[in-house]
N, CA and C of each residue as an Amber inpcrd file, in Angstrom:
protein
   339
   0.8550000  -1.1690000   0.0000000   0.0000000   0.0000000   0.0000000
   0.9020000   1.2330000   0.0000000   0.5920000   2.1910000  -0.8450000
   1.3910000   3.4110000  -0.9090000   1.0180000   4.3550000   0.2200000
   1.8940000   5.3260000   0.4660000   1.6380000   6.3280000   1.5010000
   0.3610000   7.1120000   1.1690000   0.1850000   7.4560000  -0.1100000
  -1.0090000   8.2000000  -0.5130000  -2.2740000   7.3840000  -0.2660000
  -2.2130000   6.0800000  -0.5480000  -3.3670000   5.2110000  -0.3120000
  -3.6880000   5.1390000   1.1720000  -2.6560000   5.0380000   1.9880000
  -2.8490000   4.9910000   3.4370000  -3.4920000   6.2620000   3.9480000
  -3.0430000   7.4000000   3.4260000  -3.6180000   8.6830000   3.8490000
  -5.0750000   8.7880000   3.4350000  -5.4040000   8.3470000   2.2250000
  -6.7850000   8.4170000   1.7460000  -7.6890000   7.5320000   2.5970000
  -7.2240000   6.3240000   2.9270000  -8.0090000   5.4160000   3.7750000
  -8.2140000   6.0420000   5.1480000  -7.1630000   6.6400000   5.7040000
  -7.2770000   7.2920000   7.0120000  -8.2720000   8.4440000   6.9520000
  -8.2580000   9.2000000   5.8570000  -9.1940000  10.3170000   5.7120000
 -10.6310000   9.8100000   5.6470000 -10.8600000   8.7220000   4.9110000
 -12.2050000   8.1590000   4.8020000 -12.6710000   7.6520000   6.1610000
 -11.7990000   6.9600000   6.8860000 -12.1690000   6.4560000   8.2050000
 -12.4700000   7.5970000   9.1640000 -11.6960000   8.6570000   9.0950000
 -11.9590000   9.8290000   9.9310000 -13.3170000  10.4110000   9.6000000
 -13.6290000  10.5050000   8.3210000 -14.9240000  11.0490000   7.8960000
 -16.0760000  10.2070000   8.4170000 -15.9220000   8.9000000   8.3210000
 -16.9690000   8.0050000   8.8010000 -17.1460000   8.1810000  10.3050000
 -16.0280000   8.3000000  11.0110000 -16.0660000   8.4470000  12.4650000
 -16.7680000   9.7320000  12.8850000 -16.4910000  10.8300000  12.1860000
 -17.0880000  12.1070000  12.6000000 -18.3070000  12.4900000  11.7730000
 -18.7170000  11.6260000  10.8720000 -19.9560000  11.8460000  10.1530000
 -19.8480000  12.7260000   8.9210000 -18.6670000  12.9010000   8.3690000
 -18.5050000  13.6640000   7.1350000 -18.4210000  12.7030000   5.9640000
 -18.7870000  13.1720000   4.8040000 -18.6320000  12.3160000   3.6350000
 -17.1730000  12.3560000   3.1910000 -16.6740000  11.2650000   2.6140000
 -15.3030000  11.2600000   2.0960000 -15.0720000  12.3710000   1.0800000
 -16.0940000  12.7120000   0.3500000 -15.9850000  13.7650000  -0.6570000
 -15.6910000  15.1080000   0.0030000 -16.3230000  15.3920000   1.1530000
 -16.0720000  16.6360000   1.8700000 -14.6350000  16.6750000   2.3700000
 -14.1480000  15.5490000   2.8980000 -12.7790000  15.4890000   3.3940000
 -11.7890000  15.6890000   2.2560000 -12.0700000  15.0890000   1.1240000
 -11.1990000  15.2280000  -0.0330000 -11.1400000  16.6830000  -0.4900000
 -12.2650000  17.3610000  -0.4810000 -12.3050000  18.7770000  -0.8730000
 -11.4760000  19.6040000   0.0910000 -11.5680000  19.3160000   1.3750000
 -10.7790000  20.0220000   2.3880000  -9.2920000  19.7470000   2.1780000
  -8.9290000  18.4870000   1.9380000  -7.5300000  18.1340000   1.6830000
  -7.0100000  18.8580000   0.4510000  -7.8310000  18.9130000  -0.5970000
  -7.4350000  19.6000000  -1.8280000  -7.2060000  21.0860000  -1.5690000
  -8.0740000  21.6820000  -0.7740000  -7.9480000  23.1050000  -0.4630000
  -6.6910000  23.3720000   0.3650000  -6.3980000  22.4850000   1.3130000
  -5.1730000  22.6240000   2.1090000  -3.9340000  22.4720000   1.2300000
  -3.9610000  21.5230000   0.3140000  -2.8290000  21.3200000  -0.5950000
  -2.6300000  22.5500000  -1.4900000  -3.7250000  23.1180000  -1.9700000
  -3.6380000  24.3400000  -2.7710000  -3.0550000  25.4740000  -1.9280000
  -3.5150000  25.6050000  -0.7030000  -3.0010000  26.6400000   0.1820000
  -1.5110000  26.5090000   0.4220000  -1.0540000  25.2720000   0.6040000
   0.3880000  25.0380000   0.8050000   1.1620000  25.4280000  -0.4480000
   0.6500000  25.0580000  -1.6030000   1.3020000  25.4060000  -2.8730000
   1.3810000  26.9260000  -3.0380000   0.3140000  27.6110000  -2.7060000
   0.3050000  29.0700000  -2.8020000   1.3360000  29.6590000  -1.8410000
   1.3720000  29.1680000  -0.6170000   2.3130000  29.6510000   0.3900000
   3.7510000  29.5030000  -0.1010000   4.0510000  28.3750000  -0.7250000
   5.4170000  28.0750000  -1.1440000   5.7870000  28.6160000  -2.5240000
   4.8140000  28.7160000  -3.4460000   5.1820000  28.9810000  -4.8330000
   4.4100000  30.0850000  -5.5410000   3.1150000  30.1580000  -5.3810000
   2.2910000  31.0150000  -6.2390000   2.2040000  32.4790000  -5.8230000
   2.3240000  32.7490000  -4.5420000   2.1770000  34.1290000  -4.0930000
   3.3930000  34.9460000  -4.5340000   3.1860000  36.2380000  -4.6840000
   4.2740000  37.1480000  -5.0580000   4.3400000  38.2760000  -4.0670000
   5.3800000  38.3870000  -3.2860000   6.4570000  37.4060000  -3.1490000
   5.9380000  36.1600000  -2.4320000   6.7080000  35.1020000  -2.4930000
   6.2900000  33.8640000  -1.8420000   6.2600000  34.0490000  -0.3270000
   5.1930000  33.5890000   0.2780000   5.0140000  33.7120000   1.7330000
   6.2030000  33.1250000   2.4790000   6.7100000  31.9960000   1.9750000
   7.7860000  31.2750000   2.6470000   9.0980000  32.0510000   2.6800000
   9.2460000  33.0400000   1.8320000  10.4720000  33.8420000   1.8600000
  10.5510000  34.6890000   3.1220000   9.4130000  35.1030000   3.6380000
   9.3790000  36.0240000   4.7770000   8.9180000  35.3940000   6.0820000
   8.1070000  34.3560000   6.0040000   7.4860000  33.7850000   7.2040000
   8.0470000  32.4190000   7.5490000   8.1060000  32.1390000   8.8470000
   8.4380000  30.8070000   9.3380000   7.1320000  30.0400000   9.5220000
   7.0940000  28.8240000   8.9740000   5.9500000  27.9350000   9.1220000
   6.4710000  26.5140000   8.9870000   6.4970000  25.7680000  10.0850000
   7.1120000  24.4390000  10.1130000   6.5390000  23.4990000   9.0580000
   5.2230000  23.4750000   8.8970000   4.6130000  22.5450000   7.9490000
   5.1320000  22.7550000   6.5310000   5.4400000  23.9890000   6.1870000
   5.9430000  24.3150000   4.8530000   7.4710000  24.2950000   4.8000000
   8.1000000  23.9610000   5.9320000   9.5560000  23.9760000   6.0480000
  10.1160000  25.3430000   5.6650000   9.3790000  26.3820000   6.0280000
   9.7630000  27.7630000   5.7290000  10.3960000  28.3830000   6.9650000
  11.4860000  29.0920000   6.7590000  12.2050000  29.6960000   7.8770000
  12.5040000  31.1740000   7.6180000  11.5540000  31.8680000   7.0050000
  11.7310000  33.2910000   6.7600000  11.8120000  34.0610000   8.0620000
  12.5130000  35.1830000   8.0260000  12.7090000  35.9690000   9.2380000
  12.2660000  37.4170000   9.0860000  11.6470000  37.7800000   7.9730000
  11.2090000  39.1570000   7.7570000   9.8530000  39.3970000   8.4060000
   8.9100000  38.5140000   8.1320000   7.5690000  38.6330000   8.6870000
   7.4540000  37.8420000   9.9740000   6.3060000  37.9200000  10.6140000
   6.1140000  37.1820000  11.8620000   6.2360000  35.6640000  11.6630000
   6.6540000  34.9990000  12.7130000   6.7040000  33.5510000  12.7470000
   5.2580000  33.0710000  12.9120000   4.7240000  32.4490000  11.8790000
   3.3150000  32.0440000  11.8920000   3.0410000  30.9180000  12.8810000
   4.0530000  30.1100000  13.1830000   3.8700000  29.0580000  14.1820000
   3.6790000  29.6530000  15.5700000   4.3090000  30.7750000  15.8310000
   4.1330000  31.4490000  17.1170000   2.8550000  32.2850000  17.1260000
   2.5700000  32.9430000  16.0220000   1.4020000  33.8290000  15.9240000
   0.0870000  33.0450000  15.9110000   0.0750000  31.9060000  15.2230000
  -1.1170000  31.0500000  15.0880000  -2.3530000  31.8560000  14.6810000
  -2.2730000  32.5370000  13.5430000  -3.4110000  33.3690000  13.1280000
  -4.6010000  32.5310000  12.6810000  -5.8120000  33.0700000  12.8820000
  -6.9850000  32.3890000  12.3470000  -7.1170000  32.7410000  10.8630000
  -8.0050000  32.0540000  10.1720000  -8.1490000  32.2220000   8.7270000
  -8.5380000  33.6520000   8.3630000  -9.3810000  34.2780000   9.1610000
  -9.8090000  35.6440000   8.8610000  -8.6180000  36.6090000   8.9110000
  -7.7600000  36.4250000   9.8920000  -6.5870000  37.3040000  10.0150000
  -5.6500000  37.1330000   8.8270000  -5.4180000  35.8890000   8.4060000
  -4.5550000  35.6250000   7.2530000  -5.1870000  36.2330000   5.9990000
  -6.4790000  36.0050000   5.8210000  -7.1840000  36.5440000   4.6590000
  -7.0340000  38.0620000   4.5890000  -7.2330000  38.7430000   5.7050000
  -7.1310000  40.2010000   5.7490000  -5.7130000  40.6580000   5.4210000
  -4.7060000  39.9970000   6.0070000  -3.3140000  40.3660000   5.7740000
  -2.9280000  40.1770000   4.3100000  -3.3400000  39.0590000   3.7240000
  -2.9980000  38.7840000   2.3240000  -3.7360000  39.7650000   1.4030000
  -4.9880000  40.0010000   1.6760000  -5.7920000  40.8730000   0.8220000
  -5.3210000  42.3270000   0.8630000  -5.0850000  42.8370000   2.0720000
  -4.8090000  44.2640000   2.2450000  -3.3430000  44.5960000   2.4660000
  -2.5320000  43.5950000   2.7710000  -1.1570000  43.8560000   3.1630000
  -1.1400000  44.3170000   4.6150000   0.0300000  44.2620000   5.2280000
   0.1760000  44.7100000   6.6140000   1.6640000  44.9760000   6.8350000
   1.9950000  46.1170000   7.4050000   3.4000000  46.4710000   7.5950000
   4.1310000  46.4240000   6.2650000   5.2820000  45.7490000   6.2150000
   6.0330000  45.6680000   4.9550000   5.4470000  44.6660000   3.9530000
   4.4660000  43.8940000   4.3840000   3.8560000  42.9020000   3.4930000
   2.9220000  43.6020000   2.5170000   3.1600000  43.4150000   1.2030000
   2.3100000  44.0920000   0.2180000   0.9190000  43.4570000   0.1230000
  -0.0290000  44.2480000  -0.3190000  -1.3740000  43.7310000  -0.5960000
  -1.3020000  42.7840000  -1.7850000  -2.1590000  41.7900000  -1.7890000
  -2.2350000  40.8290000  -2.8800000  -2.6110000  41.5320000  -4.1850000
  -1.9180000  41.1610000  -5.2380000  -2.2590000  41.6870000  -6.5630000
  -2.4620000  40.5850000  -7.5800000  -2.2300000  39.3160000  -7.1930000
  -2.3230000  38.2460000  -8.1900000  -3.2350000  37.0860000  -7.8090000
  -3.4560000  36.8620000  -6.5320000  -4.2320000  35.6930000  -6.1080000
  -5.7320000  35.9580000  -6.2260000  -6.4660000  34.9230000  -6.5980000
  -7.9210000  35.0100000  -6.6440000  -8.4720000  34.9060000  -5.2250000
  -9.7410000  35.2400000  -5.0550000 -10.3840000  35.0920000  -3.7440000
 -10.3030000  33.6460000  -3.2620000 -10.4830000  32.6970000  -4.1790000
 -10.4110000  31.2710000  -3.8380000  -9.0030000  30.8990000  -3.3590000
  -7.9870000  31.4310000  -4.0080000  -6.6150000  31.1370000  -3.6110000
  -6.2840000  31.7610000  -2.2520000  -6.7730000  32.9740000  -2.0170000
  -6.5660000  33.6170000  -0.7160000  -7.2470000  32.8020000   0.3790000
  -8.4490000  32.3420000   0.1050000  -9.1760000  31.5100000   1.0650000
  -8.4030000  30.2200000   1.3550000  -7.8100000  29.6320000   0.3220000
  -7.0580000  28.3840000   0.4860000  -5.7980000  28.6000000   1.3240000
  -5.0430000  29.6620000   1.0480000  -3.8200000  29.9020000   1.8200000
  -4.1740000  30.2860000   3.2570000  -5.2760000  31.0020000   3.4450000
  -5.7190000  31.3550000   4.8010000  -6.1100000  30.0990000   5.5760000
  -6.8220000  29.1850000   4.9400000  -7.1840000  27.9240000   5.5840000
  -5.9310000  27.1230000   5.9210000  -5.0230000  27.0390000   4.9720000
  -3.7880000  26.2770000   5.1960000  -3.0080000  26.8180000   6.3850000
  -2.7180000  28.1100000   6.3740000  -1.9110000  28.6930000   7.4550000
  -2.6130000  28.5280000   8.7930000  -3.9070000  28.8370000   8.8350000
  -4.6380000  28.7560000  10.1170000  -4.7620000  27.3160000  10.6210000
  -4.7190000  26.3640000   9.7230000  -4.8230000  24.9500000  10.1030000
  -3.5090000  24.3870000  10.6140000  -2.3940000  24.7670000   9.9990000
  -1.1110000  24.1360000  10.3380000  -0.2250000  24.9580000  11.2820000
  -0.4840000  26.2450000  11.4140000   0.3850000  27.0980000  12.2380000
   0.4120000  26.6070000  13.6880000   1.6170000  26.4730000  14.1990000
   1.7880000  26.0450000  15.5880000   1.7820000  24.5450000  15.7830000
   1.5760000  23.8010000  14.7200000   1.5830000  22.3420000  14.8040000
   2.8480000  21.8360000  14.1500000   3.7390000  21.2790000  14.9330000
   5.0020000  20.7830000  14.4030000   4.7440000  19.7200000  13.3600000
   5.5310000  19.7410000  12.3220000   5.3640000  18.7690000  11.2300000
   5.8410000  17.4140000  11.6410000
């Protein structure tokens, strides 16, 4: 069994246990994966250049350490959309992409990988 297969089975079992459909869990996993990709690659500048976030193996030192800050999704969304301090306002990400990166950061921040 591959690692991906094991993760999918675990996700389905978790869904059954808490009463979610596997499809809902898969959508959440997809959104988290998109958020991680945006954090590491798609944003301009890349979030990982400035921020520390263990899950993304990012060790930036310009912006706040997100593992210590543990922002909620609304705070991340606002910061990405409007900019804050030296962080520029978003000019390239769609609302869906901002929502995905906000979900990702708020979900993984403060949780060691």
